[in-house]
TIVO-2410 file (N, C-alpha, C; in nm, 3 decimals):
# residues 118
REC num residu      c1      c2      c3 atome chaine
REC   1      X   9.488   5.226   5.985     N      A
REC   1      X   9.427   5.341   5.941    CA      A
REC   1      X   9.276   5.337   5.950     C      A
REC   2      X   9.215   5.445   5.973     N      A
REC   2      X   9.070   5.443   5.987    CA      A
REC   2      X   9.009   5.542   5.886     C      A
REC   3      X   8.877   5.517   5.857     N      A
REC   3      X   8.809   5.617   5.763    CA      A
REC   3      X   8.800   5.746   5.828     C      A
REC   4      X   8.816   5.846   5.751     N      A
REC   4      X   8.804   5.990   5.796    CA      A
REC   4      X   8.660   6.033   5.773     C      A
REC   5      X   8.619   6.116   5.869     N      A
REC   5      X   8.474   6.173   5.857    CA      A
REC   5      X   8.494   6.308   5.799     C      A
REC   6      X   8.389   6.373   5.763     N      A
REC   6      X   8.394   6.511   5.712    CA      A
REC   6      X   8.466   6.601   5.815     C      A
REC   7      X   8.428   6.592   5.942     N      A
REC   7      X   8.485   6.667   6.050    CA      A
REC   7      X   8.632   6.645   6.059     C      A
REC   8      X   8.670   6.516   6.054     N      A
REC   8      X   8.812   6.486   6.066    CA      A
REC   8      X   8.890   6.558   5.959     C      A
REC   9      X   8.843   6.553   5.827     N      A
REC   9      X   8.913   6.615   5.721    CA      A
REC   9      X   8.915   6.768   5.732     C      A
REC  10      X   8.807   6.826   5.772     N      A
REC  10      X   8.802   6.970   5.787    CA      A
REC  10      X   8.882   7.020   5.905     C      A
REC  11      X   8.899   6.941   6.015     N      A
REC  11      X   8.978   6.978   6.125    CA      A
REC  11      X   9.124   6.934   6.126     C      A
REC  12      X   9.157   6.868   6.025     N      A
REC  12      X   9.301   6.809   6.022    CA      A
REC  12      X   9.395   6.930   5.981     C      A
REC  13      X   9.505   6.944   6.061     N      A
REC  13      X   9.603   7.050   6.025    CA      A
REC  13      X   9.703   6.984   5.928     C      A
REC  14      X   9.673   7.022   5.799     N      A
REC  14      X   9.749   6.952   5.692    CA      A
REC  14      X   9.847   7.055   5.620     C      A
REC  15      X   9.856   7.169   5.668     N      A
REC  15      X   9.952   7.271   5.610    CA      A
REC  15      X  10.082   7.276   5.692     C      A
REC  16      X  10.181   7.209   5.643     N      A
REC  16      X  10.305   7.197   5.706    CA      A
REC  16      X  10.389   7.315   5.685     C      A
REC  17      X  10.493   7.330   5.776     N      A
REC  17      X  10.587   7.447   5.771    CA      A
REC  17      X  10.726   7.379   5.754     C      A
REC  18      X  10.804   7.436   5.658     N      A
REC  18      X  10.937   7.383   5.628    CA      A
REC  18      X  11.040   7.490   5.642     C      A
REC  19      X  11.155   7.463   5.699     N      A
REC  19      X  11.266   7.553   5.710    CA      A
REC  19      X  11.339   7.572   5.576     C      A
REC  20      X  11.398   7.679   5.551     N      A
REC  20      X  11.485   7.699   5.434    CA      A
REC  20      X  11.595   7.801   5.471     C      A
REC  21      X  11.715   7.757   5.451     N      A
REC  21      X  11.836   7.846   5.470    CA      A
REC  21      X  11.857   7.932   5.352     C      A
REC  22      X  11.866   8.065   5.372     N      A
REC  22      X  11.888   8.160   5.268    CA      A
REC  22      X  12.027   8.219   5.280     C      A
REC  23      X  12.124   8.167   5.202     N      A
REC  23      X  12.265   8.229   5.217    CA      A
REC  23      X  12.270   8.367   5.186     C      A
REC  24      X  12.194   8.423   5.097     N      A
REC  24      X  12.199   8.564   5.067    CA      A
REC  24      X  12.140   8.648   5.185     C      A
REC  25      X  12.074   8.590   5.269     N      A
REC  25      X  12.027   8.667   5.389    CA      A
REC  25      X  12.108   8.626   5.518     C      A
REC  26      X  12.234   8.619   5.497     N      A
REC  26      X  12.320   8.590   5.618    CA      A
REC  26      X  12.324   8.439   5.658     C      A
REC  27      X  12.277   8.358   5.574     N      A
REC  27      X  12.264   8.204   5.604    CA      A
REC  27      X  12.171   8.172   5.707     C      A
REC  28      X  12.075   8.259   5.725     N      A
REC  28      X  11.973   8.239   5.825    CA      A
REC  28      X  11.857   8.161   5.767     C      A
REC  29      X  11.769   8.108   5.860     N      A
REC  29      X  11.657   8.025   5.820    CA      A
REC  29      X  11.532   8.111   5.820     C      A
REC  30      X  11.454   8.082   5.708     N      A
REC  30      X  11.322   8.133   5.695    CA      A
REC  30      X  11.223   8.007   5.698     C      A
REC  31      X  11.095   8.030   5.708     N      A
REC  31      X  11.002   7.919   5.709    CA      A
REC  31      X  10.898   7.945   5.600     C      A
REC  32      X  10.864   7.828   5.529     N      A
REC  32      X  10.760   7.840   5.426    CA      A
REC  32      X  10.655   7.746   5.469     C      A
REC  33      X  10.532   7.786   5.443     N      A
REC  33      X  10.414   7.713   5.478    CA      A
REC  33      X  10.354   7.666   5.341     C      A
REC  34      X  10.307   7.537   5.340     N      A
REC  34      X  10.230   7.489   5.226    CA      A
REC  34      X  10.110   7.573   5.206     C      A
REC  35      X  10.066   7.596   5.086     N      A
REC  35      X   9.954   7.670   5.049    CA      A
REC  35      X   9.828   7.584   5.050     C      A
REC  36      X   9.714   7.636   5.105     N      A
REC  36      X   9.587   7.569   5.089    CA      A
REC  36      X   9.547   7.574   4.936     C      A
REC  37      X   9.438   7.491   4.909     N      A
REC  37      X   9.390   7.493   4.776    CA      A
REC  37      X   9.345   7.632   4.738     C      A
REC  38      X   9.277   7.699   4.826     N      A
REC  38      X   9.232   7.836   4.802    CA      A
REC  38      X   9.345   7.938   4.767     C      A
REC  39      X   9.444   7.921   4.848     N      A
REC  39      X   9.563   8.008   4.828    CA      A
REC  39      X   9.634   7.975   4.695     C      A
REC  40      X   9.650   7.848   4.659     N      A
REC  40      X   9.705   7.818   4.529    CA      A
REC  40      X   9.627   7.872   4.417     C      A
REC  41      X   9.491   7.861   4.425     N      A
REC  41      X   9.403   7.911   4.323    CA      A
REC  41      X   9.417   8.060   4.317     C      A
REC  42      X   9.421   8.132   4.427     N      A
REC  42      X   9.435   8.276   4.422    CA      A
REC  42      X   9.571   8.320   4.357     C      A
REC  43      X   9.671   8.247   4.396     N      A
REC  43      X   9.797   8.274   4.333    CA      A
REC  43      X   9.796   8.256   4.186     C      A
REC  44      X   9.748   8.150   4.141     N      A
REC  44      X   9.739   8.123   3.996    CA      A
REC  44      X   9.656   8.222   3.923     C      A
REC  45      X   9.549   8.270   3.989     N      A
REC  45      X   9.461   8.373   3.931    CA      A
REC  45      X   9.539   8.499   3.921     C      A
REC  46      X   9.626   8.536   4.015     N      A
REC  46      X   9.715   8.656   4.009    CA      A
REC  46      X   9.811   8.655   3.894     C      A
REC  47      X   9.829   8.530   3.844     N      A
REC  47      X   9.920   8.532   3.728    CA      A
REC  47      X   9.865   8.572   3.586     C      A
REC  48      X   9.734   8.614   3.596     N      A
REC  48      X   9.670   8.670   3.478    CA      A
REC  48      X   9.610   8.818   3.519     C      A
REC  49      X   9.614   8.904   3.424     N      A
REC  49      X   9.564   9.034   3.453    CA      A
REC  49      X   9.408   9.031   3.415     C      A
REC  50      X   9.345   9.137   3.424     N      A
REC  50      X   9.198   9.149   3.398    CA      A
REC  50      X   9.163   9.100   3.253     C      A
REC  51      X   9.261   9.105   3.161     N      A
REC  51      X   9.236   9.070   3.030    CA      A
REC  51      X   9.274   8.926   3.001     C      A
REC  52      X   9.321   8.857   3.102     N      A
REC  52      X   9.358   8.719   3.089    CA      A
REC  52      X   9.507   8.697   3.034     C      A
REC  53      X   9.577   8.807   3.019     N      A
REC  53      X   9.722   8.804   2.980    CA      A
REC  53      X   9.816   8.770   3.092     C      A
REC  54      X   9.923   8.708   3.066     N      A
REC  54      X  10.015   8.676   3.180    CA      A
REC  54      X  10.054   8.797   3.256     C      A
REC  55      X  10.056   8.787   3.391     N      A
REC  55      X  10.099   8.889   3.471    CA      A
REC  55      X  10.208   8.827   3.565     C      A
REC  56      X  10.331   8.844   3.521     N      A
REC  56      X  10.444   8.787   3.598    CA      A
REC  56      X  10.522   8.891   3.673     C      A
REC  57      X  10.469   9.021   3.672     N      A
REC  57      X  10.537   9.127   3.753    CA      A
REC  57      X  10.541   9.092   3.900     C      A
REC  58      X  10.655   9.088   3.955     N      A
REC  58      X  10.679   9.062   4.095    CA      A
REC  58      X  10.628   8.918   4.140     C      A
REC  59      X  10.625   8.836   4.043     N      A
REC  59      X  10.566   8.701   4.080    CA      A
REC  59      X  10.654   8.634   4.196     C      A
REC  60      X  10.783   8.648   4.197     N      A
REC  60      X  10.863   8.583   4.303    CA      A
REC  60      X  10.822   8.647   4.439     C      A
REC  61      X  10.808   8.782   4.444     N      A
REC  61      X  10.775   8.846   4.570    CA      A
REC  61      X  10.632   8.805   4.613     C      A
REC  62      X  10.543   8.804   4.510     N      A
REC  62      X  10.406   8.758   4.549    CA      A
REC  62      X  10.398   8.627   4.601     C      A
REC  63      X  10.479   8.537   4.551     N      A
REC  63      X  10.476   8.393   4.611    CA      A
REC  63      X  10.545   8.401   4.747     C      A
REC  64      X  10.653   8.470   4.760     N      A
REC  64      X  10.715   8.485   4.893    CA      A
REC  64      X  10.619   8.531   5.001     C      A
REC  65      X  10.543   8.626   4.962     N      A
REC  65      X  10.438   8.686   5.059    CA      A
REC  65      X  10.340   8.572   5.095     C      A
REC  66      X  10.306   8.488   4.994     N      A
REC  66      X  10.206   8.381   5.027    CA      A
REC  66      X  10.258   8.277   5.115     C      A
REC  67      X  10.387   8.245   5.109     N      A
REC  67      X  10.450   8.127   5.184    CA      A
REC  67      X  10.538   8.157   5.300     C      A
REC  68      X  10.587   8.276   5.307     N      A
REC  68      X  10.676   8.304   5.419    CA      A
REC  68      X  10.604   8.318   5.552     C      A
REC  69      X  10.642   8.242   5.655     N      A
REC  69      X  10.575   8.241   5.780    CA      A
REC  69      X  10.679   8.237   5.893     C      A
REC  70      X  10.644   8.258   6.012     N      A
REC  70      X  10.736   8.231   6.127    CA      A
REC  70      X  10.734   8.089   6.152     C      A
REC  71      X  10.816   8.045   6.251     N      A
REC  71      X  10.830   7.906   6.269    CA      A
REC  71      X  10.700   7.842   6.326     C      A
REC  72      X  10.601   7.920   6.376     N      A
REC  72      X  10.473   7.867   6.424    CA      A
REC  72      X  10.371   7.871   6.318     C      A
REC  73      X  10.410   7.911   6.189     N      A
REC  73      X  10.317   7.904   6.073    CA      A
REC  73      X  10.241   8.036   6.052     C      A
REC  74      X  10.269   8.150   6.128     N      A
REC  74      X  10.197   8.270   6.114    CA      A
REC  74      X  10.252   8.355   6.009     C      A
REC  75      X  10.173   8.405   5.914     N      A
REC  75      X  10.222   8.479   5.803    CA      A
REC  75      X  10.304   8.604   5.852     C      A
REC  76      X  10.417   8.625   5.764     N      A
REC  76      X  10.505   8.736   5.804    CA      A
REC  76      X  10.469   8.861   5.738     C      A
REC  77      X  10.417   8.849   5.600     N      A
REC  77      X  10.400   8.952   5.516    CA      A
REC  77      X  10.259   8.960   5.457     C      A
REC  78      X  10.224   9.080   5.407     N      A
REC  78      X  10.097   9.097   5.343    CA      A
REC  78      X  10.124   9.149   5.208     C      A
REC  79      X  10.014   9.159   5.129     N      A
REC  79      X  10.022   9.210   4.991    CA      A
REC  79      X  10.090   9.338   4.978     C      A
REC  80      X  10.081   9.418   5.085     N      A
REC  80      X  10.137   9.550   5.083    CA      A
REC  80      X  10.285   9.548   5.084     C      A
REC  81      X  10.336   9.433   5.120     N      A
REC  81      X  10.490   9.409   5.124    CA      A
REC  81      X  10.549   9.362   4.995     C      A
REC  82      X  10.470   9.337   4.895     N      A
REC  82      X  10.524   9.283   4.773    CA      A
REC  82      X  10.627   9.372   4.713     C      A
REC  83      X  10.603   9.499   4.701     N      A
REC  83      X  10.703   9.588   4.636    CA      A
REC  83      X  10.836   9.586   4.711     C      A
REC  84      X  10.832   9.581   4.844     N      A
REC  84      X  10.955   9.578   4.925    CA      A
REC  84      X  11.025   9.454   4.911     C      A
REC  85      X  10.959   9.345   4.902     N      A
REC  85      X  11.015   9.207   4.889    CA      A
REC  85      X  11.071   9.198   4.745     C      A
REC  86      X  11.009   9.260   4.652     N      A
REC  86      X  11.054   9.251   4.508    CA      A
REC  86      X  11.202   9.312   4.486     C      A
REC  87      X  11.232   9.402   4.582     N      A
REC  87      X  11.360   9.462   4.586    CA      A
REC  87      X  11.473   9.380   4.649     C      A
REC  88      X  11.439   9.271   4.705     N      A
REC  88      X  11.538   9.174   4.770    CA      A
REC  88      X  11.612   9.085   4.662     C      A
REC  89      X  11.703   9.011   4.699     N      A
REC  89      X  11.782   8.930   4.615    CA      A
REC  89      X  11.693   8.838   4.526     C      A
REC  90      X  11.714   8.850   4.394     N      A
REC  90      X  11.637   8.749   4.315    CA      A
REC  90      X  11.686   8.616   4.334     C      A
REC  91      X  11.806   8.592   4.370     N      A
REC  91      X  11.848   8.451   4.402    CA      A
REC  91      X  11.783   8.405   4.525     C      A
REC  92      X  11.772   8.485   4.625     N      A
REC  92      X  11.697   8.444   4.749    CA      A
REC  92      X  11.558   8.420   4.721     C      A
REC  93      X  11.495   8.497   4.640     N      A
REC  93      X  11.358   8.479   4.609    CA      A
REC  93      X  11.336   8.353   4.525     C      A
REC  94      X  11.437   8.324   4.435     N      A
REC  94      X  11.423   8.206   4.353    CA      A
REC  94      X  11.436   8.075   4.442     C      A
REC  95      X  11.523   8.089   4.561     N      A
REC  95      X  11.527   7.977   4.650    CA      A
REC  95      X  11.385   7.948   4.712     C      A
REC  96      X  11.318   8.049   4.739     N      A
REC  96      X  11.184   8.044   4.796    CA      A
REC  96      X  11.087   7.983   4.697     C      A
REC  97      X  11.099   8.029   4.570     N      A
REC  97      X  11.009   7.971   4.467    CA      A
REC  97      X  11.041   7.825   4.454     C      A
REC  98      X  11.165   7.775   4.446     N      A
REC  98      X  11.197   7.644   4.420    CA      A
REC  98      X  11.147   7.548   4.543     C      A
REC  99      X  11.167   7.604   4.659     N      A
REC  99      X  11.126   7.522   4.778    CA      A
REC  99      X  10.974   7.519   4.787     C      A
REC 100      X  10.910   7.627   4.752     N      A
REC 100      X  10.768   7.638   4.750    CA      A
REC 100      X  10.711   7.538   4.651     C      A
REC 101      X  10.771   7.537   4.528     N      A
REC 101      X  10.722   7.439   4.435    CA      A
REC 101      X  10.736   7.290   4.477     C      A
REC 102      X  10.858   7.265   4.545     N      A
REC 102      X  10.874   7.131   4.606    CA      A
REC 102      X  10.757   7.097   4.705     C      A
REC 103      X  10.739   7.185   4.810     N      A
REC 103      X  10.653   7.147   4.917    CA      A
REC 103      X  10.507   7.153   4.876     C      A
REC 104      X  10.473   7.231   4.776     N      A
REC 104      X  10.339   7.241   4.717    CA      A
REC 104      X  10.311   7.140   4.601     C      A
REC 105      X  10.413   7.056   4.570     N      A
REC 105      X  10.408   6.966   4.463    CA      A
REC 105      X  10.368   7.027   4.333     C      A
REC 106      X  10.429   7.141   4.306     N      A
REC 106      X  10.406   7.214   4.179    CA      A
REC 106      X  10.531   7.172   4.082     C      A
REC 107      X  10.485   7.105   3.972     N      A
REC 107      X  10.588   7.069   3.876    CA      A
REC 107      X  10.615   7.164   3.772     C      A
REC 108      X  10.721   7.140   3.693     N      A
REC 108      X  10.750   7.227   3.573    CA      A
REC 108      X  10.627   7.220   3.480     C      A
REC 109      X  10.572   7.110   3.464     N      A
REC 109      X  10.444   7.102   3.378    CA      A
REC 109      X  10.331   7.185   3.437     C      A
REC 110      X  10.322   7.186   3.569     N      A
REC 110      X  10.210   7.270   3.625    CA      A
REC 110      X  10.236   7.416   3.596     C      A
REC 111      X  10.367   7.458   3.618     N      A
REC 111      X  10.398   7.603   3.588    CA      A
REC 111      X  10.383   7.637   3.443     C      A
REC 112      X  10.414   7.546   3.352     N      A
REC 112      X  10.388   7.569   3.210    CA      A
REC 112      X  10.245   7.577   3.180     C      A
REC 113      X  10.165   7.497   3.248     N      A
REC 113      X  10.017   7.497   3.217    CA      A
REC 113      X   9.965   7.627   3.270     C      A
REC 114      X  10.001   7.670   3.386     N      A
REC 114      X   9.956   7.806   3.438    CA      A
REC 114      X   9.993   7.908   3.339     C      A
REC 115      X  10.111   7.906   3.286     N      A
REC 115      X  10.160   8.013   3.195    CA      A
REC 115      X  10.083   7.997   3.061     C      A
REC 116      X  10.056   7.877   3.019     N      A
REC 116      X   9.985   7.859   2.896    CA      A
REC 116      X   9.833   7.908   2.904     C      A
REC 117      X   9.775   7.882   3.023     N      A
REC 117      X   9.642   7.916   3.042    CA      A
REC 117      X   9.628   8.069   3.066     C      A
REC 118      X   9.745   8.131   3.094     N      A
REC 118      X   9.739   8.272   3.121    CA      A
REC 118      X   9.703   8.349   3.002     C      A
***
């Protein structure tokens, strides 16, 4: 291994894409991308409303919008799609949340801390 320079770090493609089979969607495969630090921070900020109270409305769909990509890592959805995704299977969305927590190394303690700080 060698020492990384600033440019090495900034140019390194470190956001991996992972497949996930969703039985509720015909057993087909979707792809999830790891979130950047900025994206994780933005998602956590969205878990609080303007008064700092917990905002869990459509949290599954909001996370799905953040992580669902095509197999090349290009985002599939935008924030305008949250309401439409929120109407999809909660079980399917939970699968996305569980895999996203795994690939982004978000633990139960992290989720509790986010909720507590909300």
